[in-house]
N, C-alpha and C positions, 0 to 999 in steps of 0.2 A: 468371405473374400470380397472386399469392396471393389477390387479391380475387375471382377466379373460383372459388376453392376454399373460402376461409374468409370468415367474417364477423368483424368486430371484432378484426382482427389487431393486436396491440399494437405500436406503433412503438418503444416503449422496451422493451428486453429485461428479462425477469424475473431472469435471471442471465446471467453471461458468464464465459467461461474462455478459455484460450489457443487452443483449437481451434474454438470456436463460441460461440453464445449461444442462450438459450432465450426464446421469445416465447409468448404465449398468444393464443388465438383461439377462435372457435366453428366447429365442423364438424358439419353435420347436426344442429344444435340442442344439441350437447354441447360443453362446455369442453375444449379440448385444449392440450397443451404441444407446441411445435414447436421442435426443436433444429436450428439452421441453422449449417452449417459456414462459417467465415470465408472470404470471397472470396479466391481465389488461393492457398489453402493447399496444394493438391496441387502446383501449379507451384513454389511455394517449396520444398516437400519435394524435388521433382525436382532442382532446382538444388543444394540443400544436400547431398543424398545422392550426387549425381554427384561432388561435391568430396570427400566423405567416402570414397567408394570409391577415389579416387586416393590418398588418405592411407593407406587400408588396404593397398593394393598396395605402397606404399612401405614401410610398417611390416613387411610380410611379408619384404621384401627385406633390410631393414637391422636388424631386431630381433635382437640377439645371443642372446637367450634364455639369458643367463648365469645366470638364477635357476632354471633347470631346468624352467620351464613350457613346455609344448608348445602355444603359441598359434598359431592360424591367423586372422590379422586379417581376411582376406577373408571367411572363414566367419562370424566374429562380425559383420562388417558386413552380410552377406547376411541373417542372422537378424534383426538389428535393423531392416533395411529392410523385411522382410516384416511384422514386427510393427507398425511405424509405419504402413504402408499399410493394414493391417487396422484399425488404430485410427481412421483417418479415413474408413472405409467404414461409414456408419451402418446399413447393412443387416446387417452383422455384429453391431452393437449390438442391433438388433431381434431377431436370432436368439438372442442371449444373454438378452435380457429374456424371450422366450417360453420358453426352456429353464429359466430361473430360476423363472418362474411355474409351469411344470409340476412342477419339483422341490419347490415349496412349496405346491402345490395343496391339500394336506391340513393346512396350518398356518394356522389362522384369524387369527393375529396378524401374519402377513406379507402385505402388500398390494402387488401388482405392477401397475402401470398397463398397460392393454391397448395394444397397438401397432396403429396404423392403417396397415397395409401398402399399401393402395391409394393413400395420399398420402405415402408415404415413398420416399426415393431414397438413393443412396449419400451424398448431401450434406444430406439433410433427413430427420429422424426425427420422426414425428408420433405422439404417445401421448395417452392419456387423461390429463387433468389431475387429479392427486390432491393435495388440500390437505395440506401437511405442514410440519414444522419440523425443525431439526437437534436431535438428542438431546443435543448438547453445550450447548444452550440450557437450562441448569439452572433458570433463573428461570421459563421457560415450563413445564418439566416440573413444577415445584413448584406453579405457578399452576393447572395442570390436575389436580393431586392424583395424579399418576402415581407408582407404586411404583418408585423408582430401582433397587433391587436386582433386581426382576423384569425391568425394562428391560435392565439389564446382562446378566442371565442369558440372556434371550431373544436379545439381540444376539449374544452369544458363541455360543449354540447355532446360530443361523442362519449365522454366519460359518463355524463348523466344518462345518456340513452342506453348504454350497455347495462 
């Protein structure tokens, strides 16, 4: 019951993607962003991955490997399965956000939202809401008078540091 935890939980998502959607709310007087996993996603993964494993086993049996490659389709499947399940566990995303924040703690131009672990689960990630916009929105960058070259340099530096 999100009304027991949050105030002003937005019915309409702020953003949506294939794995989930982001809502806003108020938590202990602060605006937060809440990433909610799509219902039934893990169960869908379970069914799809079960079928893919059968295919990987067949490929291992029948792949002639005439191109000289030493493929192990079951190993490829198992690694992909592991990564997909990690991707839908939002506590892993919380770990990554906190590690990223620690890595950039001394970089004043990088802002990482705080994670609210006490109200996060494998299917719900709650974070401090930070007003932002996409750097690809050149019109907005120009309206704000931001230095595009400096933004590009700092973005590249941050990308390379992580």
